N, CA, C and O atoms as a printed pandas DataFrame, in Angstrom:
     atom_number atom_name residue_name chain_id  residue_number  x_coord  y_coord  z_coord
0              1         N          MET        A               1   39.194 -146.651   52.987
1              2        CA          MET        A               1   40.229 -147.637   52.015
2              3         C          MET        A               1   40.889 -146.902   51.183
3              4         O          MET        A               1   40.398 -145.873   50.718
4              5         N          ALA        A               2   41.908 -147.262   50.925
5              6        CA          ALA        A               2   42.717 -146.484   49.687
6              7         C          ALA        A               2   42.209 -146.937   48.403
7              8         O          ALA        A               2   41.603 -148.009   48.406
8              9         N          GLU        A               3   42.347 -146.322   47.323
9             10        CA          GLU        A               3   41.801 -146.630   46.004
10            11         C          GLU        A               3   42.726 -147.604   45.294
11            12         O          GLU        A               3   43.950 -147.489   45.352
12            13         N          THR        A               4   42.135 -148.518   44.655
13            14        CA          THR        A               4   43.397 -149.543   44.038
14            15         C          THR        A               4   44.132 -149.100   43.173
15            16         O          THR        A               4   45.267 -149.569   43.082
16            17         N          TRP        A               5   43.625 -147.897   42.140
17            18        CA          TRP        A               5   44.343 -147.453   41.332
18            19         C          TRP        A               5   44.956 -146.120   41.669
19            20         O          TRP        A               5   44.252 -145.366   42.342
20            21         N          LEU        A               6   46.188 -145.695   41.301
21            22        CA          LEU        A               6   46.887 -144.217   40.843
22            23         C          LEU        A               6   45.824 -143.322   40.306
23            24         O          LEU        A               6   44.967 -143.784   39.554
24            25         N          THR        A               7   45.833 -142.063   40.651
25            26        CA          THR        A               7   45.049 -141.073   40.070
26            27         C          THR        A               7   45.421 -140.599   38.927
27            28         O          THR        A               7   46.650 -140.543   38.971
28            29         N          PRO        A               8   45.081 -140.260   38.018
29            30        CA          PRO        A               8   45.675 -139.375   36.983
30            31         C          PRO        A               8   46.766 -138.430   37.385
31            32         O          PRO        A               8   47.914 -138.468   36.940
32            33         N          ASP        A               9   46.287 -137.546   38.298
33            34        CA          ASP        A               9   47.495 -136.723   38.579
34            35         C          ASP        A               9   48.668 -137.421   39.344
35            36         O          ASP        A               9   49.845 -137.129   39.135
36            37         N          GLU        A              10   48.261 -138.363   40.243
37            38        CA          GLU        A              10   49.484 -139.052   40.612
38            39         C          GLU        A              10   50.177 -139.815   39.701
39            40         O          GLU        A              10   51.348 -139.945   40.059
40            41         N          VAL        A              11   49.890 -140.441   38.535
41            42        CA          VAL        A              11   50.547 -140.923   37.634
42            43         C          VAL        A              11   51.769 -139.804   36.943
43            44         O          VAL        A              11   52.966 -139.893   36.669
44            45         N          CYS        A              12   50.842 -138.869   36.862
45            46        CA          CYS        A              12   51.231 -137.505   36.133
46            47         C          CYS        A              12   52.427 -137.076   37.173
47            48         O          CYS        A              12   53.445 -136.649   36.628
48            49         N          GLU        A              13   52.426 -137.124   38.252
49            50        CA          GLU        A              13   53.418 -136.494   39.400
50            51         C          GLU        A              13   54.581 -137.688   39.314
51            52         O          GLU        A              13   55.767 -137.408   39.141
52            53         N          LEU        A              14   54.095 -139.049   39.454
53            54        CA          LEU        A              14   55.360 -140.041   39.631
54            55         C          LEU        A              14   55.860 -140.095   38.048
55            56         O          LEU        A              14   56.888 -140.763   37.928
56            57         N          THR        A              15   55.567 -139.771   37.329
57            58        CA          THR        A              15   56.296 -139.899   35.728
58            59         C          THR        A              15   56.975 -138.474   35.416
59            60         O          THR        A              15   58.087 -138.409   34.892
60            61         N          ALA        A              16   56.257 -137.381   35.763
61            62        CA          ALA        A              16   56.625 -136.036   35.363
62            63         C          ALA        A              16   56.225 -135.958   34.075
63            64         O          ALA        A              16   56.786 -135.008   33.530
64            65         N          ARG        A              17   55.516 -136.530   33.370
65            66        CA          ARG        A              17   54.908 -136.598   31.828
66            67         C          ARG        A              17   53.069 -136.202   31.945
67            68         O          ARG        A              17   52.201 -136.503   32.764
68            69         N          GLN        A              18   53.077 -135.566   30.947
69            70        CA          GLN        A              18   51.502 -135.184   30.832
70            71         C          GLN        A              18   50.841 -135.997   29.778
71            72         O          GLN        A              18   49.617 -136.109   29.834
72            73         N          ARG        A              19   51.401 -136.485   28.975
73            74        CA          ARG        A              19   50.608 -137.050   27.608
74            75         C          ARG        A              19   50.794 -138.751   28.279
75            76         O          ARG        A              19   51.726 -139.211   28.939
76            77         N          TYR        A              20   49.675 -139.329   27.866
77            78        CA          TYR        A              20   49.477 -141.016   28.381
78            79         C          TYR        A              20   50.743 -141.348   27.801
79            80         O          TYR        A              20   51.665 -141.586   28.582
80            81         N          SER        A              21   51.021 -141.424   26.157
81            82        CA          SER        A              21   52.361 -142.305   25.857
82            83         C          SER        A              21   53.268 -141.934   26.512
83            84         O          SER        A              21   53.941 -142.877   26.929
84            85         N          ALA        A              22   53.692 -140.751   26.876
85            86        CA          ALA        A              22   54.887 -140.592   27.212
86            87         C          ALA        A              22   54.968 -141.125   28.912
87            88         O          ALA        A              22   56.012 -141.334   29.530
88            89         N          GLN        A              23   53.509 -141.275   29.463
89            90        CA          GLN        A              23   53.687 -141.657   30.743
90            91         C          GLN        A              23   53.816 -143.346   30.743
91            92         O          GLN        A              23   54.380 -143.902   31.685
92            93         N          CYS        A              24   53.333 -144.006   29.779
93            94        CA          CYS        A              24   53.670 -145.393   29.708
94            95         C          CYS        A              24   55.050 -145.779   29.476
95            96         O          CYS        A              24   55.560 -146.818   29.895
96            97         N          ARG        A              25   55.709 -144.756   28.685
97            98        CA          ARG        A              25   57.274 -145.147   28.278
98            99         C          ARG        A              25   58.062 -144.954   29.654
99           100         O          ARG        A              25   58.999 -145.655   30.035
100          101         N          LYS        A              26   57.526 -143.919   30.294
101          102        CA          LYS        A              26   58.495 -143.759   31.559
102          103         C          LYS        A              26   58.127 -144.760   32.693
103          104         O          LYS        A              26   59.029 -145.141   33.440
104          105         N          LEU        A              27   56.811 -145.222   32.871
105          106        CA          LEU        A              27   56.604 -146.233   33.801
106          107         C          LEU        A              27   57.112 -147.437   33.229
107          108         O          LEU        A              27   57.587 -148.076   34.168
108          109         N          ALA        A              28   57.244 -148.032   32.230
109          110        CA          ALA        A              28   58.182 -149.019   31.640
110          111         C          ALA        A              28   59.593 -148.964   31.830
111          112         O          ALA        A              28   60.315 -149.891   32.197
112          113         N          GLU        A              29   59.971 -147.622   31.507
113          114        CA          GLU        A              29   61.336 -147.334   32.009
114          115         C          GLU        A              29   61.740 -147.542   33.398
115          116         O          GLU        A              29   62.772 -148.084   33.795
116          117         N          MET        A              30   60.850 -147.072   34.035
117          118        CA          MET        A              30   60.978 -147.311   35.700
118          119         C          MET        A              30   60.837 -148.575   36.077
119          120         O          MET        A              30   61.461 -148.926   37.079
120          121         N          GLY        A              31   59.939 -149.613   35.330
121          122        CA          GLY        A              31   59.786 -150.959   35.892
122          123         C          GLY        A              31   58.795 -151.076   36.525
123          124         O          GLY        A              31   58.624 -152.106   37.179
124          125         N          VAL        A              32   57.753 -149.953   36.518
125          126        CA          VAL        A              32   56.251 -149.954   37.252
126          127         C          VAL        A              32   55.351 -150.569   36.127
127          128         O          VAL        A              32   55.198 -150.239   34.950
128          129         N          PRO        A              33   54.703 -151.765   37.026
129          130        CA          PRO        A              33   53.702 -152.359   36.062
130          131         C          PRO        A              33   52.576 -151.765   35.761
131          132         O          PRO        A              33   52.089 -151.258   36.772
132          133         N          PHE        A              34   51.745 -151.551   34.522
133          134        CA          PHE        A              34   51.057 -150.745   34.410
134          135         C          PHE        A              34   50.087 -151.547   33.197
135          136         O          PHE        A              34   50.515 -152.499   32.545
136          137         N          ARG        A              35   48.968 -151.073   33.068
137          138        CA          ARG        A              35   48.101 -151.370   32.121
138          139         C          ARG        A              35   47.236 -150.264   31.309
139          140         O          ARG        A              35   46.318 -149.700   31.904
140          141         N          PRO        A              36   47.521 -149.946   29.945
141          142        CA          PRO        A              36   46.804 -149.092   29.558
142          143         C          PRO        A              36   45.233 -148.997   29.186
143          144         O          PRO        A              36   44.796 -149.780   28.343
144          145         N          ASN        A              37   44.394 -148.075   29.784
145          146        CA          ASN        A              37   43.042 -148.546   29.345
146          147         C          ASN        A              37   42.485 -148.232   27.739
147          148         O          ASN        A              37   43.240 -148.198   26.767
148          149         N          ALA        A              38   41.367 -148.066   27.697
149          150        CA          ALA        A              38   40.873 -148.152   26.312
150          151         C          ALA        A              38   41.474 -146.711   25.353
151          152         O          ALA        A              38   41.756 -146.808   24.158
152          153         N          ILE        A              39   41.585 -145.481   26.104
153          154        CA          ILE        A              39   42.160 -144.369   25.830
154          155         C          ILE        A              39   43.506 -144.180   25.815
155          156         O          ILE        A              39   43.892 -143.153   25.259
156          157         N          GLY        A              40   44.565 -145.132   26.426
157          158        CA          GLY        A              40   45.471 -145.210   26.409
158          159         C          GLY        A              40   46.286 -144.709   27.844
159          160         O          GLY        A              40   47.494 -144.720   28.083
160          161         N          ARG        A              41   45.210 -144.298   28.637
161          162        CA          ARG        A              41   45.570 -143.912   29.974
162          163         C          ARG        A              41   46.428 -145.194   30.806
163          164         O          ARG        A              41   46.044 -146.361   30.883
164          165         N          PRO        A              42   47.445 -144.729   31.281
165          166        CA          PRO        A              42   47.936 -145.940   32.275
166          167         C          PRO        A              42   47.322 -145.881   33.537
167          168         O          PRO        A              42   47.029 -144.883   34.195
168          169         N          LEU        A              43   47.115 -147.426   33.870
169          170        CA          LEU        A              43   46.260 -147.617   34.853
170          171         C          LEU        A              43   47.560 -148.366   35.575
171          172         O          LEU        A              43   48.214 -149.248   35.018
172          173         N          VAL        A              44   47.839 -147.814   37.024
173          174        CA          VAL        A              44   48.739 -148.209   37.655
174          175         C          VAL        A              44   48.281 -148.527   39.055
175          176         O          VAL        A              44   47.682 -147.580   39.564
176          177         N          GLU        A              45   48.419 -149.844   40.005
177          178        CA          GLU        A              45   47.851 -150.223   40.867
178          179         C          GLU        A              45   48.698 -149.873   42.277
179          180         O          GLU        A              45   49.706 -150.523   42.553
180          181         N          ARG        A              46   48.265 -148.920   43.046
181          182        CA          ARG        A              46   48.669 -148.389   43.876
182          183         C          ARG        A              46   49.732 -149.360   44.839
183          184         O          ARG        A              46   50.782 -149.015   45.380
184          185         N          GLU        A              47   49.149 -150.506   44.839
185          186        CA          GLU        A              47   49.948 -151.527   45.776
186          187         C          GLU        A              47   51.574 -151.951   44.750
187          188         O          GLU        A              47   52.660 -152.180   45.282
188          189         N          ALA        A              48   51.355 -151.958   43.474
189          190        CA          ALA        A              48   52.652 -152.094   42.799
190          191         C          ALA        A              48   53.620 -150.934   42.877
191          192         O          ALA        A              48   54.784 -151.218   42.592
192          193         N          VAL        A              49   53.295 -149.363   43.294
193          194        CA          VAL        A              49   54.134 -148.392   43.436
194          195         C          VAL        A              49   54.601 -148.714   44.820
195          196         O          VAL        A              49   55.818 -148.750   44.998
196          197         N          LEU        A              50   53.777 -148.957   45.850
197          198        CA          LEU        A              50   54.453 -149.170   47.029
198          199         C          LEU        A              50   55.293 -150.286   47.486
199          200         O          LEU        A              50   56.152 -150.195   48.363
200          201         N          SER        A              51   54.938 -151.501   46.731
201          202        CA          SER        A              51   55.838 -152.784   46.894
202          203         C          SER        A              51   56.901 -152.416   46.102
203          204         O          SER        A              51   57.891 -153.030   46.499
204          205         N          THR        A              52   57.227 -151.541   44.955
205          206        CA          THR        A              52   58.358 -151.211   44.265
206          207         C          THR        A              52   59.498 -150.185   45.291
207          208         O          THR        A              52   60.724 -150.191   45.399
208          209         N          ALA        A              53   58.602 -149.501   45.823
209          210        CA          ALA        A              53   59.267 -148.458   46.719
210          211         C          ALA        A              53   60.036 -149.150   48.012
211          212         O          ALA        A              53   61.100 -148.859   48.558
212          213         N          LYS        A              54   59.163 -150.078   48.251
213          214        CA          LYS        A              54   59.646 -151.026   49.540
214          215         C          LYS        A              54   60.902 -151.901   49.059
215          216         O          LYS        A              54   61.835 -152.088   49.841
216          217         N          ALA        A              55   60.911 -152.282   48.134
217          218        CA          ALA        A              55   62.066 -153.182   47.589
218          219         C          ALA        A              55   62.900 -152.523   47.539
219          220         O          ALA        A              55   63.973 -153.031   47.866
220          221         N          GLY        A              56   62.913 -151.062   47.120
221          222        CA          GLY        A              56   64.189 -150.207   46.758
222          223         C          GLY        A              56   64.835 -149.906   48.134
223          224         O          GLY        A              56   65.984 -149.467   48.150
224          225         N          ARG        A              57   64.130 -150.127   49.343
225          226        CA          ARG        A              57   64.552 -149.857   50.497
226          227         C          ARG        A              57   65.805 -150.777   51.454
227          228         O          ARG        A              57   66.478 -150.523   52.454
228          229         N          LYS        A              58   65.685 -151.786   50.650
229          230        CA          LYS        A              58   66.525 -153.083   51.371
230          231         C          LYS        A              58   67.759 -152.485   51.524
231          232         O          LYS        A              58   68.270 -151.677   50.749
232          233         N          LYS        A              59   68.235 -152.927   52.590
233          234        CA          LYS        A              59   69.661 -152.577   53.216
234          235         C          LYS        A              59   70.755 -153.656   52.394
235          236         O          LYS        A              59   70.436 -154.827   52.186
236          237         N          PRO        A              60   71.854 -153.181   52.038
237          238        CA          PRO        A              60   72.720 -154.300   51.827
238          239         C          PRO        A              60   73.099 -155.207   52.470
239          240         O          PRO        A              60   73.226 -154.832   53.635
240          241         N          GLU        A              61   73.432 -156.522   52.310
241          242        CA          GLU        A              61   73.732 -157.787   53.240
242          243         C          GLU        A              61   75.139 -157.655   52.498
243          244         O          GLU        A              61   75.310 -157.165   51.382
244          245         N          PRO        A              62   76.086 -158.177   53.323
245          246        CA          PRO        A              62   77.404 -158.638   53.152
246          247         C          PRO        A              62   77.640 -159.723   52.594
247          248         O          PRO        A              62   76.944 -160.658   52.989
248          249         N          ASN        A              63   78.448 -159.960   51.735
249          250        CA          ASN        A              63   78.784 -161.033   50.910
250          251         C          ASN        A              63   79.118 -162.283   51.963
251          252         O          ASN        A              63   80.306 -162.506   52.199
252          253         N          TRP        A              64   78.259 -162.973   52.498
253          254        CA          TRP        A              64   78.484 -163.983   53.613
254          255         C          TRP        A              64   79.335 -165.122   53.057
255          256         O          TRP        A              64   80.255 -165.607   53.716
256          257         N          ASP        A              65   78.996 -165.559   51.776
257          258        CA          ASP        A              65   79.983 -166.623   51.400
258          259         C          ASP        A              65   81.247 -166.190   51.003
259          260         O          ASP        A              65   82.074 -167.099   50.934
260          261         N          ALA        A              66   81.722 -164.858   50.666
261          262        CA          ALA        A              66   82.944 -164.346   50.486
262          263         C          ALA        A              66   83.735 -164.482   52.244
263          264         O          ALA        A              66   84.804 -164.999   52.567
264          265         N          ILE        A              67   82.756 -163.834   53.031
265          266        CA          ILE        A              67   83.353 -163.827   54.495
266          267         C          ILE        A              67   83.681 -165.061   54.830
267          268         O          ILE        A              67   84.791 -165.336   55.286
268          269         N          HIS        A              68   82.699 -165.970   54.627
269          270        CA          HIS        A              68   82.920 -167.458   55.352
270          271         C          HIS        A              68   83.990 -168.380   54.729
271          272         O          HIS        A              68   84.474 -169.350   55.312
272          273         N          HIS        A              69   84.373 -167.893   53.227
273          274        CA          HIS        A              69   85.634 -168.587   52.559
274          275         C          HIS        A              69   86.745 -167.446   52.681
275          276         O          HIS        A              69   87.861 -167.775   52.279
276          277         N          GLY        A              70   86.654 -166.643   52.990
277          278        CA          GLY        A              70   87.699 -165.743   53.194
278          279         C          GLY        A              70   88.285 -165.040   51.991
279          280         O          GLY        A              70   89.420 -164.577   51.885
280          281         N          LYS        A              71   87.229 -165.046   51.032
281          282        CA          LYS        A              71   87.296 -164.198   49.650
282          283         C          LYS        A              71   87.323 -162.748   49.667
283          284         O          LYS        A              71   86.491 -162.230   50.412
284          285         N          ALA        A              72   88.020 -162.043   49.075
285          286        CA          ALA        A              72   87.755 -160.747   48.923
286          287         C          ALA        A              72   86.707 -160.239   47.893
287          288         O          ALA        A              72   86.703 -160.700   46.752
288          289         N          ALA        A              73   85.811 -159.284   48.294
289          290        CA          ALA        A              73   84.772 -158.890   47.245
290          291         C          ALA        A              73   84.958 -158.504   46.047
291          292         O          ALA        A              73   83.996 -158.224   45.331
């Protein structure tokens, strides 16, 4: 079974930042939910990153309303 939290190395790789404070800023900027622990290290749920990645892969759909009503985009 996969771990619940990203490892510190995975968070570092994801954010390209070493310091916890910089990682927290970058995660917030990226829209990745996290919680800082008692020493400030961001805890990131693995599922949150996977679901964010999946959401970004959605194919754009045509504007069906415009097509049905003959409106230009």
